Biopython code that builds the backbone (N, CA, C, O; Angstrom):
import numpy as np
from Bio.PDB.StructureBuilder import StructureBuilder

atoms = [
    (1, "MET", "N", (-21.794, -31.200, 37.680)),
    (1, "MET", "CA", (-21.946, -31.698, 36.232)),
    (1, "MET", "C", (-22.269, -30.219, 35.433)),
    (1, "MET", "O", (-21.752, -29.982, 34.341)),
    (2, "ILE", "N", (-22.992, -29.461, 35.969)),
    (2, "ILE", "CA", (-23.234, -28.055, 34.914)),
    (2, "ILE", "C", (-21.801, -27.494, 35.049)),
    (2, "ILE", "O", (-21.349, -27.093, 33.977)),
    (3, "ALA", "N", (-21.087, -27.387, 35.977)),
    (3, "ALA", "CA", (-19.899, -26.772, 36.245)),
    (3, "ALA", "C", (-18.805, -27.065, 35.157)),
    (3, "ALA", "O", (-18.047, -26.252, 34.628)),
    (4, "VAL", "N", (-18.893, -28.310, 34.966)),
    (4, "VAL", "CA", (-18.068, -29.134, 33.883)),
    (4, "VAL", "C", (-18.650, -28.619, 32.494)),
    (4, "VAL", "O", (-17.889, -28.022, 31.732)),
    (5, "ILE", "N", (-19.866, -28.815, 32.175)),
    (5, "ILE", "CA", (-20.325, -28.502, 30.725)),
    (5, "ILE", "C", (-19.942, -26.748, 30.593)),
    (5, "ILE", "O", (-19.548, -26.298, 29.517)),
    (6, "GLY", "N", (-20.079, -26.046, 31.560)),
    (6, "GLY", "CA", (-19.920, -24.878, 31.531)),
    (6, "GLY", "C", (-18.403, -24.414, 31.367)),
    (6, "GLY", "O", (-18.136, -23.404, 30.715)),
    (7, "LEU", "N", (-17.597, -25.046, 31.869)),
    (7, "LEU", "CA", (-16.142, -25.028, 31.606)),
    (7, "LEU", "C", (-15.778, -25.372, 30.026)),
    (7, "LEU", "O", (-15.137, -24.658, 29.255)),
    (8, "LEU", "N", (-16.369, -26.669, 29.762)),
    (8, "LEU", "CA", (-15.805, -27.030, 28.256)),
    (8, "LEU", "C", (-16.667, -26.068, 27.497)),
    (8, "LEU", "O", (-16.005, -25.521, 26.615)),
    (9, "LEU", "N", (-17.750, -25.725, 27.530)),
    (9, "LEU", "CA", (-18.308, -24.768, 26.692)),
    (9, "LEU", "C", (-17.277, -23.307, 26.512)),
    (9, "LEU", "O", (-16.885, -22.842, 25.442)),
    (10, "GLY", "N", (-17.047, -22.874, 27.643)),
    (10, "GLY", "CA", (-16.134, -21.838, 27.950)),
    (10, "GLY", "C", (-14.941, -22.190, 26.858)),
    (10, "GLY", "O", (-14.688, -21.487, 25.879)),
    (11, "PHE", "N", (-14.293, -23.353, 27.198)),
    (11, "PHE", "CA", (-12.977, -23.714, 26.558)),
    (11, "PHE", "C", (-13.201, -23.688, 24.900)),
    (11, "PHE", "O", (-12.403, -23.308, 24.043)),
    (12, "LEU", "N", (-14.563, -24.221, 24.733)),
    (12, "LEU", "CA", (-14.793, -24.467, 22.909)),
    (12, "LEU", "C", (-14.892, -22.931, 22.440)),
    (12, "LEU", "O", (-14.455, -22.552, 21.353)),
    (13, "VAL", "N", (-15.488, -22.123, 23.340)),
    (13, "VAL", "CA", (-15.860, -20.785, 22.910)),
    (13, "VAL", "C", (-14.432, -19.821, 22.844)),
    (13, "VAL", "O", (-14.359, -18.922, 22.006)),
    (14, "SER", "N", (-13.485, -20.048, 23.651)),
    (14, "SER", "CA", (-12.145, -19.492, 23.676)),
    (14, "SER", "C", (-11.532, -19.796, 22.574)),
    (14, "SER", "O", (-10.792, -19.031, 21.956)),
    (15, "ALA", "N", (-11.867, -21.180, 22.202)),
    (15, "ALA", "CA", (-11.091, -21.722, 20.910)),
    (15, "ALA", "C", (-11.211, -21.349, 19.717)),
    (15, "ALA", "O", (-10.329, -21.284, 18.860)),
    (16, "LEU", "N", (-12.571, -21.037, 19.615)),
    (16, "LEU", "CA", (-13.043, -20.383, 18.618)),
    (16, "LEU", "C", (-12.452, -19.187, 18.349)),
    (16, "LEU", "O", (-11.834, -19.097, 17.288)),
    (17, "PHE", "N", (-12.514, -18.139, 19.163)),
    (17, "PHE", "CA", (-12.180, -16.778, 19.114)),
    (17, "PHE", "C", (-10.984, -16.944, 18.783)),
    (17, "PHE", "O", (-10.694, -16.320, 17.763)),
    (18, "LEU", "N", (-9.723, -17.850, 19.466)),
    (18, "LEU", "CA", (-8.192, -17.967, 18.955)),
    (18, "LEU", "C", (-8.154, -18.459, 17.297)),
    (18, "LEU", "O", (-7.404, -18.093, 16.393)),
    (19, "ILE", "N", (-9.105, -19.286, 17.299)),
    (19, "ILE", "CA", (-8.937, -19.626, 15.443)),
    (19, "ILE", "C", (-9.276, -18.360, 14.545)),
    (19, "ILE", "O", (-8.647, -17.941, 13.574)),
    (20, "GLN", "N", (-10.452, -17.855, 15.131)),
    (20, "GLN", "CA", (-10.810, -16.676, 14.246)),
    (20, "GLN", "C", (-9.569, -15.511, 14.051)),
    (20, "GLN", "O", (-9.247, -15.052, 12.955)),
    (21, "GLY", "N", (-9.012, -15.177, 15.221)),
    (21, "GLY", "CA", (-8.149, -14.213, 15.403)),
    (21, "GLY", "C", (-6.910, -14.419, 14.533)),
    (21, "GLY", "O", (-6.309, -13.468, 14.033)),
    (22, "LYS", "N", (-6.526, -15.781, 14.359)),
    (22, "LYS", "CA", (-5.370, -16.049, 13.717)),
    (22, "LYS", "C", (-5.677, -15.965, 12.233)),
    (22, "LYS", "O", (-4.852, -15.608, 11.391)),
    (23, "ARG", "N", (-7.136, -16.380, 11.937)),
    (23, "ARG", "CA", (-7.282, -16.161, 10.631)),
    (23, "ARG", "C", (-7.457, -14.699, 9.928)),
    (23, "ARG", "O", (-7.407, -14.454, 8.723)),
    (24, "ALA", "N", (-7.672, -13.813, 10.984)),
    (24, "ALA", "CA", (-7.826, -12.478, 10.572)),
    (24, "ALA", "C", (-6.565, -12.086, 10.429)),
    (24, "ALA", "O", (-6.242, -11.596, 9.347)),
    (25, "ARG", "N", (-5.639, -12.211, 11.430)),
    (25, "ARG", "CA", (-4.285, -11.858, 11.301)),
    (25, "ARG", "C", (-3.618, -12.216, 10.177)),
    (25, "ARG", "O", (-2.831, -11.449, 9.625)),
    (26, "ARG", "N", (-3.850, -13.274, 9.798)),
    (26, "ARG", "CA", (-3.132, -13.877, 8.031)),
    (26, "ARG", "C", (-3.862, -13.405, 7.085)),
    (26, "ARG", "O", (-3.181, -13.260, 6.070)),
    (27, "THR", "N", (-4.890, -13.111, 6.955)),
    (27, "THR", "CA", (-5.496, -12.035, 5.905)),
    (27, "THR", "C", (-5.132, -10.826, 5.822)),
    (27, "THR", "O", (-4.987, -10.224, 4.758)),
    (28, "ASN", "N", (-4.913, -10.262, 7.184)),
    (28, "ASN", "CA", (-4.396, -8.981, 7.064)),
    (28, "ASN", "C", (-3.029, -8.966, 6.756)),
    (28, "ASN", "O", (-2.639, -7.992, 6.112)),
    (29, "PHE", "N", (-2.200, -9.835, 7.073)),
    (29, "PHE", "CA", (-0.857, -10.098, 6.413)),
    (29, "PHE", "C", (-0.621, -10.142, 5.251)),
    (29, "PHE", "O", (0.216, -9.384, 4.761)),
    (30, "ASP", "N", (-1.330, -11.080, 4.487)),
    (30, "ASP", "CA", (-1.724, -11.400, 3.015)),
    (30, "ASP", "C", (-1.871, -9.984, 2.274)),
    (30, "ASP", "O", (-1.139, -9.680, 1.333)),
    (31, "GLN", "N", (-2.757, -9.244, 2.713)),
    (31, "GLN", "CA", (-3.360, -7.957, 2.073)),
    (31, "GLN", "C", (-2.344, -7.188, 2.196)),
    (31, "GLN", "O", (-2.063, -6.597, 1.154)),
    (32, "GLU", "N", (-1.512, -6.913, 3.309)),
    (32, "GLU", "CA", (-0.242, -6.131, 3.267)),
    (32, "GLU", "C", (0.614, -6.416, 2.359)),
    (32, "GLU", "O", (0.963, -5.592, 1.514)),
    (33, "LYS", "N", (1.147, -7.853, 2.431)),
    (33, "LYS", "CA", (1.858, -8.356, 1.499)),
    (33, "LYS", "C", (1.793, -8.034, -0.070)),
    (33, "LYS", "O", (2.699, -7.714, -0.840)),
    (34, "ARG", "N", (0.586, -8.200, -0.265)),
    (34, "ARG", "CA", (-0.085, -7.770, -1.724)),
    (34, "ARG", "C", (0.215, -6.408, -1.985)),
    (34, "ARG", "O", (0.692, -6.111, -3.080)),
    (35, "SER", "N", (-0.014, -5.491, -1.073)),
    (35, "SER", "CA", (0.147, -3.964, -1.417)),
    (35, "SER", "C", (1.398, -3.519, -1.376)),
    (35, "SER", "O", (1.682, -2.434, -1.884)),
    (36, "ASN", "N", (2.275, -4.256, -0.796)),
    (36, "ASN", "CA", (3.732, -3.941, -1.116)),
    (36, "ASN", "C", (4.433, -4.365, -2.337)),
    (36, "ASN", "O", (5.578, -4.052, -2.661)),
    (37, "GLU", "N", (3.607, -5.114, -2.974)),
    (37, "GLU", "CA", (4.534, -5.407, -4.315)),
    (37, "GLU", "C", (4.518, -4.383, -5.367)),
    (37, "GLU", "O", (3.550, -3.647, -5.556)),
    (38, "PRO", "N", (5.677, -4.346, -6.092)),
    (38, "PRO", "CA", (5.750, -3.373, -6.995)),
    (38, "PRO", "C", (4.571, -3.479, -7.996)),
    (38, "PRO", "O", (4.075, -4.516, -8.437)),
    (39, "VAL", "N", (4.214, -2.171, -8.271)),
    (39, "VAL", "CA", (3.281, -1.787, -9.302)),
    (39, "VAL", "C", (3.626, -1.254, -10.664)),
    (39, "VAL", "O", (4.217, -0.176, -10.601)),
    (40, "ASP", "N", (3.424, -1.704, -11.854)),
    (40, "ASP", "CA", (4.267, -0.589, -12.750)),
    (40, "ASP", "C", (3.438, 0.361, -13.036)),
    (40, "ASP", "O", (2.291, 0.052, -13.358)),
    (41, "VAL", "N", (3.738, 1.398, -12.994)),
    (41, "VAL", "CA", (3.271, 2.869, -13.110)),
    (41, "VAL", "C", (3.327, 3.360, -14.316)),
    (41, "VAL", "O", (2.422, 4.137, -14.618)),
    (42, "ARG", "N", (4.161, 3.121, -15.123)),
    (42, "ARG", "CA", (4.607, 3.484, -16.473)),
    (42, "ARG", "C", (3.411, 3.539, -17.315)),
    (42, "ARG", "O", (2.690, 2.542, -17.344)),
    (43, "PRO", "N", (3.070, 4.694, -18.085)),
    (43, "PRO", "CA", (1.896, 4.522, -18.846)),
    (43, "PRO", "C", (2.250, 3.737, -19.932)),
    (43, "PRO", "O", (3.432, 3.597, -20.247)),
    (44, "LYS", "N", (1.141, 3.097, -20.666)),
    (44, "LYS", "CA", (1.108, 2.133, -21.897)),
    (44, "LYS", "C", (1.638, 3.284, -23.161)),
    (44, "LYS", "O", (1.241, 4.444, -23.270)),
    (45, "SER", "N", (2.483, 2.690, -23.906)),
    (45, "SER", "CA", (2.774, 3.254, -24.981)),
    (45, "SER", "C", (2.047, 2.738, -26.056)),
    (45, "SER", "O", (1.714, 1.553, -26.015)),
    (46, "TYR", "N", (1.644, 3.672, -27.337)),
    (46, "TYR", "CA", (1.086, 2.983, -28.407)),
    (46, "TYR", "C", (2.156, 3.744, -29.688)),
    (46, "TYR", "O", (2.889, 4.701, -29.439)),
    (47, "SER", "N", (2.052, 3.128, -30.967)),
    (47, "SER", "CA", (2.702, 3.385, -32.074)),
    (47, "SER", "C", (1.588, 4.346, -32.642)),
    (47, "SER", "O", (0.430, 4.393, -32.227)),
    (48, "LYS", "N", (2.109, 5.081, -33.628)),
    (48, "LYS", "CA", (1.161, 5.950, -34.615)),
    (48, "LYS", "C", (0.248, 5.152, -35.615)),
    (48, "LYS", "O", (-0.828, 5.579, -36.034)),
    (49, "SER", "N", (0.865, 3.820, -35.980)),
    (49, "SER", "CA", (-0.042, 3.001, -36.691)),
    (49, "SER", "C", (-1.088, 2.140, -36.056)),
    (49, "SER", "O", (-2.000, 1.536, -36.621)),
    (50, "GLU", "N", (-0.729, 2.200, -34.490)),
    (50, "GLU", "CA", (-1.618, 1.407, -33.653)),
    (50, "GLU", "C", (-3.019, 2.386, -33.228)),
    (50, "GLU", "O", (-4.138, 1.923, -33.005)),
    (51, "VAL", "N", (-2.712, 3.559, -33.191)),
    (51, "VAL", "CA", (-3.669, 4.906, -33.051)),
    (51, "VAL", "C", (-4.366, 4.735, -34.171)),
    (51, "VAL", "O", (-5.543, 4.417, -34.003)),
    (52, "ALA", "N", (-3.914, 4.876, -35.473)),
    (52, "ALA", "CA", (-4.600, 4.922, -36.660)),
    (52, "ALA", "C", (-5.576, 4.107, -36.918)),
    (52, "ALA", "O", (-6.484, 4.452, -37.674)),
    (53, "LEU", "N", (-5.542, 2.711, -36.243)),
    (53, "LEU", "CA", (-6.790, 1.760, -36.195)),
    (53, "LEU", "C", (-7.924, 2.345, -35.755)),
    (53, "LEU", "O", (-8.957, 2.108, -36.382)),
    (54, "HIS", "N", (-7.961, 3.067, -34.804)),
    (54, "HIS", "CA", (-8.897, 3.470, -34.025)),
    (54, "HIS", "C", (-9.601, 5.072, -34.569)),
    (54, "HIS", "O", (-9.615, 6.032, -33.799)),
    (55, "ASN", "N", (-9.991, 5.129, -35.566)),
    (55, "ASN", "CA", (-10.478, 5.982, -36.630)),
    (55, "ASN", "C", (-11.931, 6.259, -36.955)),
    (55, "ASN", "O", (-12.344, 7.021, -37.829)),
    (56, "LYS", "N", (-12.683, 5.482, -36.068)),
    (56, "LYS", "CA", (-14.070, 5.337, -36.335)),
    (56, "LYS", "C", (-14.796, 6.096, -35.337)),
    (56, "LYS", "O", (-14.107, 6.551, -34.424)),
    (57, "ARG", "N", (-16.123, 6.347, -35.315)),
    (57, "ARG", "CA", (-17.200, 7.118, -34.367)),
    (57, "ARG", "C", (-17.159, 6.111, -33.313)),
    (57, "ARG", "O", (-16.979, 6.615, -32.205)),
    (58, "HIS", "N", (-17.279, 4.751, -33.320)),
    (58, "HIS", "CA", (-17.374, 3.892, -32.324)),
    (58, "HIS", "C", (-16.138, 3.255, -31.644)),
    (58, "HIS", "O", (-16.003, 2.331, -30.842)),
    (59, "ASP", "N", (-15.330, 4.062, -32.241)),
    (59, "ASP", "CA", (-13.746, 3.593, -31.735)),
    (59, "ASP", "C", (-12.836, 4.654, -32.083)),
    (59, "ASP", "O", (-12.084, 4.455, -33.037)),
    (60, "CYS", "N", (-12.778, 5.839, -31.414)),
    (60, "CYS", "CA", (-12.143, 6.951, -31.924)),
    (60, "CYS", "C", (-10.915, 7.528, -30.802)),
    (60, "CYS", "O", (-11.213, 8.111, -29.760)),
    (61, "TRP", "N", (-9.652, 7.276, -31.184)),
    (61, "TRP", "CA", (-8.582, 7.459, -30.523)),
    (61, "TRP", "C", (-7.951, 8.795, -30.916)),
    (61, "TRP", "O", (-7.987, 8.809, -32.147)),
    (62, "ILE", "N", (-7.454, 9.794, -30.524)),
    (62, "ILE", "CA", (-6.631, 10.931, -30.956)),
    (62, "ILE", "C", (-5.414, 11.155, -30.140)),
    (62, "ILE", "O", (-5.287, 10.850, -28.954)),
    (63, "ILE", "N", (-4.493, 11.748, -30.938)),
    (63, "ILE", "CA", (-3.326, 12.148, -30.178)),
    (63, "ILE", "C", (-3.245, 13.564, -29.970)),
    (63, "ILE", "O", (-3.570, 14.243, -30.944)),
    (64, "ILE", "N", (-2.911, 14.136, -28.998)),
    (64, "ILE", "CA", (-2.509, 15.437, -28.198)),
    (64, "ILE", "C", (-1.317, 15.660, -27.554)),
    (64, "ILE", "O", (-1.089, 15.208, -26.431)),
    (65, "LYS", "N", (-0.375, 16.466, -28.320)),
    (65, "LYS", "CA", (1.088, 16.563, -27.759)),
    (65, "LYS", "C", (1.738, 15.372, -27.321)),
    (65, "LYS", "O", (2.235, 15.298, -26.197)),
    (66, "ASP", "N", (1.771, 14.140, -28.401)),
    (66, "ASP", "CA", (2.436, 12.906, -27.964)),
    (66, "ASP", "C", (1.566, 12.135, -26.911)),
    (66, "ASP", "O", (2.116, 11.125, -26.470)),
    (67, "LYS", "N", (0.292, 12.418, -26.413)),
    (67, "LYS", "CA", (-0.449, 11.491, -25.563)),
    (67, "LYS", "C", (-1.763, 11.191, -26.381)),
    (67, "LYS", "O", (-2.403, 11.922, -27.137)),
    (68, "VAL", "N", (-1.977, 9.792, -25.965)),
    (68, "VAL", "CA", (-2.987, 9.072, -26.662)),
    (68, "VAL", "C", (-4.290, 8.967, -26.028)),
    (68, "VAL", "O", (-4.251, 8.358, -24.959)),
    (69, "TYR", "N", (-5.434, 9.390, -26.387)),
    (69, "TYR", "CA", (-6.806, 9.590, -25.496)),
    (69, "TYR", "C", (-7.631, 8.840, -26.320)),
    (69, "TYR", "O", (-7.549, 8.931, -27.545)),
    (70, "ASP", "N", (-8.600, 7.939, -25.633)),
    (70, "ASP", "CA", (-9.384, 7.290, -26.232)),
    (70, "ASP", "C", (-11.036, 7.869, -25.764)),
    (70, "ASP", "O", (-11.668, 7.568, -24.752)),
    (71, "VAL", "N", (-11.503, 8.943, -27.084)),
    (71, "VAL", "CA", (-12.442, 9.857, -26.886)),
    (71, "VAL", "C", (-13.756, 9.189, -27.192)),
    (71, "VAL", "O", (-14.827, 9.793, -27.149)),
    (72, "THR", "N", (-13.627, 7.907, -27.505)),
    (72, "THR", "CA", (-14.868, 7.166, -27.935)),
    (72, "THR", "C", (-16.343, 7.535, -27.262)),
    (72, "THR", "O", (-17.402, 7.643, -27.880)),
    (73, "SER", "N", (-16.177, 7.664, -26.130)),
    (73, "SER", "CA", (-17.543, 7.784, -25.181)),
    (73, "SER", "C", (-17.699, 9.240, -25.378)),
    (73, "SER", "O", (-18.778, 9.701, -25.006)),
    (74, "TYR", "N", (-16.885, 10.012, -25.862)),
    (74, "TYR", "CA", (-17.288, 11.551, -25.899)),
    (74, "TYR", "C", (-17.656, 12.131, -27.202)),
    (74, "TYR", "O", (-17.995, 13.305, -27.349)),
    (75, "VAL", "N", (-17.563, 11.157, -28.248)),
    (75, "VAL", "CA", (-17.750, 11.629, -29.665)),
    (75, "VAL", "C", (-19.253, 12.265, -29.706)),
    (75, "VAL", "O", (-19.448, 13.443, -30.007)),
    (76, "GLU", "N", (-20.212, 11.420, -29.394)),
    (76, "GLU", "CA", (-21.791, 11.735, -29.269)),
    (76, "GLU", "C", (-21.969, 13.240, -28.679)),
    (76, "GLU", "O", (-22.757, 14.040, -29.182)),
    (77, "GLU", "N", (-20.999, 13.589, -27.352)),
    (77, "GLU", "CA", (-21.368, 14.281, -26.617)),
    (77, "GLU", "C", (-20.400, 15.786, -27.060)),
    (77, "GLU", "O", (-20.468, 16.762, -26.312)),
    (78, "HIS", "N", (-19.663, 15.822, -28.133)),
    (78, "HIS", "CA", (-19.009, 16.768, -28.596)),
    (78, "HIS", "C", (-19.696, 17.774, -29.178)),
    (78, "HIS", "O", (-20.384, 17.515, -30.166)),
    (79, "PRO", "N", (-19.619, 19.250, -28.605)),
    (79, "PRO", "CA", (-20.516, 20.480, -29.142)),
    (79, "PRO", "C", (-19.807, 20.844, -30.360)),
    (79, "PRO", "O", (-20.215, 21.824, -30.984)),
    (80, "GLY", "N", (-19.116, 20.396, -30.653)),
    (80, "GLY", "CA", (-18.830, 20.810, -32.190)),
    (80, "GLY", "C", (-19.052, 19.489, -33.140)),
    (80, "GLY", "O", (-18.355, 19.350, -34.145)),
    (81, "GLY", "N", (-19.847, 18.723, -32.854)),
    (81, "GLY", "CA", (-20.522, 17.721, -34.041)),
    (81, "GLY", "C", (-19.096, 16.735, -34.260)),
    (81, "GLY", "O", (-18.243, 16.321, -33.474)),
    (82, "ASP", "N", (-19.281, 16.611, -35.542)),
    (82, "ASP", "CA", (-18.381, 15.500, -36.086)),
    (82, "ASP", "C", (-17.146, 15.830, -36.405)),
    (82, "ASP", "O", (-16.433, 15.115, -37.109)),
    (83, "ALA", "N", (-16.686, 17.256, -35.774)),
    (83, "ALA", "CA", (-15.291, 17.916, -35.751)),
    (83, "ALA", "C", (-14.420, 16.861, -35.239)),
    (83, "ALA", "O", (-13.348, 16.613, -35.791)),
    (84, "ILE", "N", (-14.817, 16.251, -34.244)),
    (84, "ILE", "CA", (-13.608, 15.466, -33.424)),
    (84, "ILE", "C", (-13.489, 14.417, -34.346)),
    (84, "ILE", "O", (-12.603, 13.649, -33.970)),
    (85, "LEU", "N", (-13.982, 14.085, -35.336)),
    (85, "LEU", "CA", (-13.894, 12.659, -36.014)),
    (85, "LEU", "C", (-12.718, 13.189, -37.309)),
    (85, "LEU", "O", (-12.207, 12.355, -38.055)),
    (86, "ASP", "N", (-12.448, 14.489, -37.402)),
    (86, "ASP", "CA", (-11.650, 14.919, -38.538)),
    (86, "ASP", "C", (-10.380, 14.313, -38.491)),
    (86, "ASP", "O", (-9.783, 14.043, -39.533)),
    (87, "HIS", "N", (-9.875, 14.057, -37.293)),
    (87, "HIS", "CA", (-8.466, 13.665, -37.093)),
    (87, "HIS", "C", (-8.442, 12.540, -36.101)),
    (87, "HIS", "O", (-7.516, 12.320, -35.320)),
    (88, "ALA", "N", (-9.435, 11.921, -36.196)),
    (88, "ALA", "CA", (-9.706, 10.398, -35.493)),
    (88, "ALA", "C", (-8.552, 9.743, -35.774)),
    (88, "ALA", "O", (-8.120, 9.909, -36.914)),
    (89, "GLY", "N", (-7.768, 8.850, -34.842)),
    (89, "GLY", "CA", (-6.812, 7.980, -35.159)),
    (89, "GLY", "C", (-5.554, 8.532, -35.391)),
    (89, "GLY", "O", (-4.547, 7.878, -35.664)),
    (90, "ASP", "N", (-5.621, 9.732, -35.280)),
    (90, "ASP", "CA", (-4.406, 10.605, -35.865)),
    (90, "ASP", "C", (-4.099, 12.150, -34.740)),
    (90, "ASP", "O", (-4.666, 12.494, -33.702)),
    (91, "ASP", "N", (-3.259, 12.622, -35.321)),
    (91, "ASP", "CA", (-2.698, 13.815, -34.239)),
    (91, "ASP", "C", (-3.926, 15.038, -34.442)),
    (91, "ASP", "O", (-4.206, 15.565, -35.519)),
    (92, "SER", "N", (-4.527, 15.313, -33.196)),
    (92, "SER", "CA", (-5.601, 16.161, -32.895)),
    (92, "SER", "C", (-4.912, 17.528, -32.229)),
    (92, "SER", "O", (-5.757, 18.286, -31.751)),
    (93, "THR", "N", (-3.725, 17.916, -32.127)),
    (93, "THR", "CA", (-3.169, 18.800, -31.329)),
    (93, "THR", "C", (-3.535, 20.194, -31.755)),
    (93, "THR", "O", (-3.998, 20.954, -30.905)),
    (94, "VAL", "N", (-3.348, 20.648, -33.145)),
    (94, "VAL", "CA", (-3.618, 21.745, -33.542)),
    (94, "VAL", "C", (-5.302, 22.030, -33.169)),
    (94, "VAL", "O", (-5.673, 22.844, -32.324)),
    (95, "GLY", "N", (-6.121, 21.252, -33.918)),
    (95, "GLY", "CA", (-7.444, 21.584, -33.514)),
    (95, "GLY", "C", (-7.811, 21.670, -31.994)),
    (95, "GLY", "O", (-8.399, 22.625, -31.486)),
    (96, "PHE", "N", (-7.495, 20.833, -31.504)),
    (96, "PHE", "CA", (-7.629, 21.008, -29.569)),
    (96, "PHE", "C", (-7.285, 22.060, -29.331)),
    (96, "PHE", "O", (-7.972, 22.571, -28.447)),
    (97, "TYR", "N", (-6.304, 22.843, -29.807)),
    (97, "TYR", "CA", (-5.730, 24.032, -29.079)),
    (97, "TYR", "C", (-6.343, 25.191, -29.803)),
    (97, "TYR", "O", (-6.034, 26.356, -29.552)),
    (98, "GLY", "N", (-7.282, 24.813, -30.775)),
    (98, "GLY", "CA", (-7.909, 25.895, -31.569)),
    (98, "GLY", "C", (-8.892, 26.978, -30.629)),
    (98, "GLY", "O", (-9.286, 26.622, -29.518)),
    (99, "PRO", "N", (-9.219, 28.248, -31.163)),
    (99, "PRO", "CA", (-9.741, 29.188, -30.410)),
    (99, "PRO", "C", (-11.368, 28.705, -30.015)),
    (99, "PRO", "O", (-12.076, 29.294, -29.197)),
    (100, "GLN", "N", (-11.697, 27.695, -30.672)),
    (100, "GLN", "CA", (-13.068, 27.185, -30.467)),
    (100, "GLN", "C", (-13.353, 26.501, -29.098)),
    (100, "GLN", "O", (-14.517, 26.394, -28.713)),
    (101, "HIS", "N", (-12.243, 26.006, -28.308)),
    (101, "HIS", "CA", (-12.373, 25.321, -27.245)),
    (101, "HIS", "C", (-12.246, 26.308, -26.044)),
    (101, "HIS", "O", (-11.407, 27.209, -26.018)),
    (102, "ALA", "N", (-13.131, 26.068, -25.071)),
    (102, "ALA", "CA", (-13.060, 26.625, -23.674)),
    (102, "ALA", "C", (-11.796, 26.159, -22.844)),
    (102, "ALA", "O", (-11.312, 25.043, -23.035)),
    (103, "THR", "N", (-11.361, 26.895, -22.071)),
    (103, "THR", "CA", (-10.341, 26.263, -21.236)),
    (103, "THR", "C", (-10.702, 25.161, -20.362)),
    (103, "THR", "O", (-9.751, 24.585, -19.834)),
    (104, "ARG", "N", (-11.980, 24.704, -20.071)),
    (104, "ARG", "CA", (-12.296, 23.467, -19.547)),
    (104, "ARG", "C", (-11.962, 22.275, -19.865)),
    (104, "ARG", "O", (-11.902, 21.333, -19.074)),
    (105, "VAL", "N", (-11.661, 22.228, -21.352)),
    (105, "VAL", "CA", (-11.307, 21.019, -22.105)),
    (105, "VAL", "C", (-9.913, 20.681, -21.632)),
    (105, "VAL", "O", (-9.622, 19.505, -21.851)),
    (106, "PHE", "N", (-9.175, 21.242, -21.167)),
    (106, "PHE", "CA", (-7.715, 21.012, -20.779)),
    (106, "PHE", "C", (-7.996, 20.166, -19.612)),
    (106, "PHE", "O", (-7.488, 19.046, -19.559)),
    (107, "ASP", "N", (-8.653, 20.536, -18.801)),
    (107, "ASP", "CA", (-9.218, 19.360, -17.559)),
    (107, "ASP", "C", (-9.752, 18.219, -17.788)),
    (107, "ASP", "O", (-9.453, 17.138, -17.281)),
    (108, "MET", "N", (-10.760, 18.518, -18.760)),
    (108, "MET", "CA", (-11.519, 17.273, -19.132)),
    (108, "MET", "C", (-10.823, 16.012, -20.047)),
    (108, "MET", "O", (-11.022, 14.802, -19.938)),
    (109, "ILE", "N", (-10.078, 16.629, -20.836)),
    (109, "ILE", "CA", (-9.379, 15.785, -21.905)),
    (109, "ILE", "C", (-8.427, 14.600, -20.806)),
    (109, "ILE", "O", (-8.333, 13.468, -21.279)),
    (110, "GLU", "N", (-7.888, 14.784, -19.694)),
    (110, "GLU", "CA", (-7.125, 14.033, -18.839)),
    (110, "GLU", "C", (-8.212, 12.661, -18.647)),
    (110, "GLU", "O", (-7.771, 11.514, -18.576)),
    (111, "ASP", "N", (-9.394, 12.919, -18.591)),
    (111, "ASP", "CA", (-10.343, 11.661, -18.307)),
    (111, "ASP", "C", (-10.063, 10.631, -19.256)),
    (111, "ASP", "O", (-10.079, 9.490, -18.795)),
    (112, "PHE", "N", (-9.772, 10.779, -20.658)),
    (112, "PHE", "CA", (-9.790, 10.066, -21.631)),
    (112, "PHE", "C", (-8.066, 9.481, -22.059)),
    (112, "PHE", "O", (-7.674, 8.826, -23.025)),
    (113, "TYR", "N", (-7.511, 9.912, -21.166)),
    (113, "TYR", "CA", (-5.928, 9.507, -21.171)),
    (113, "TYR", "C", (-5.460, 8.053, -21.488)),
    (113, "TYR", "O", (-5.867, 7.366, -20.550)),
    (114, "ILE", "N", (-5.052, 7.575, -22.034)),
    (114, "ILE", "CA", (-4.848, 5.970, -22.369)),
    (114, "ILE", "C", (-3.282, 5.573, -22.138)),
    (114, "ILE", "O", (-2.862, 4.589, -21.528)),
    (115, "GLY", "N", (-2.385, 6.793, -22.908)),
    (115, "GLY", "CA", (-1.067, 6.320, -22.844)),
    (115, "GLY", "C", (-0.444, 7.359, -23.475)),
    (115, "GLY", "O", (-1.001, 8.442, -23.659)),
    (116, "GLU", "N", (0.963, 7.042, -23.909)),
    (116, "GLU", "CA", (1.981, 7.869, -24.666)),
    (116, "GLU", "C", (2.212, 7.385, -25.975)),
    (116, "GLU", "O", (2.294, 6.166, -26.124)),
    (117, "LEU", "N", (2.328, 8.124, -26.929)),
    (117, "LEU", "CA", (2.785, 7.653, -28.069)),
    (117, "LEU", "C", (4.331, 7.362, -28.267)),
    (117, "LEU", "O", (5.240, 8.052, -27.807)),
    (118, "ARG", "N", (4.458, 6.293, -28.984)),
    (118, "ARG", "CA", (5.694, 5.945, -28.886)),
    (118, "ARG", "C", (6.614, 6.314, -30.315)),
    (118, "ARG", "O", (6.153, 6.311, -31.456)),
    (119, "LYS", "N", (7.714, 6.559, -30.014)),
    (119, "LYS", "CA", (8.669, 7.507, -30.914)),
    (119, "LYS", "C", (9.357, 6.392, -31.701)),
    (119, "LYS", "O", (10.208, 6.668, -32.547)),
]
sb = StructureBuilder()
sb.init_structure("model")
sb.init_model(0)
sb.init_chain("A")
sb.init_seg("    ")
for serial, (resi, resn, name, xyz) in enumerate(atoms, 1):
    if name == "N":
        sb.init_residue(resn, " ", resi, " ")
    sb.init_atom(name, np.array(xyz, "f"), 0.0, 1.0, " ", f" {name:<3s}", serial, name[0])
structure = sb.get_structure()
C-alpha cells in the first residue's frame, strides 16, 4: 500500500515538473518571438512650428544643427541662467557653439535629444 502511494506521488510530482517545463519553454519562445519583431529605429521628426510651441521655462525645446532637444529639465541648472531661454522653441545652434560653452556640453546635449527637424 505504501509502495502504491509512493508511486502515485512520484507520478504526480513528475507530471508537475513536465507541465512547468512546457510553460517555461513556451514563455521563452514567446519572448524570443517578440524580441525578433522589427523595431522602428528612425528618430521622430518635428516641424519648426511644432518646436516653436515649446518656448517656455517649463517646456523648452531647442534646435541645434537640425536636431531637436528637449532641455526642459536642464533650464534651471543652466550655468548661463536664462540665456538658454533666448532661443527656446527656436534654433540655438549659434549660441550653443559660442565660446562660453565648455567642450563637455557637446556630450551632455545628446541626453536631451528627441528627434530631427523636418525640412
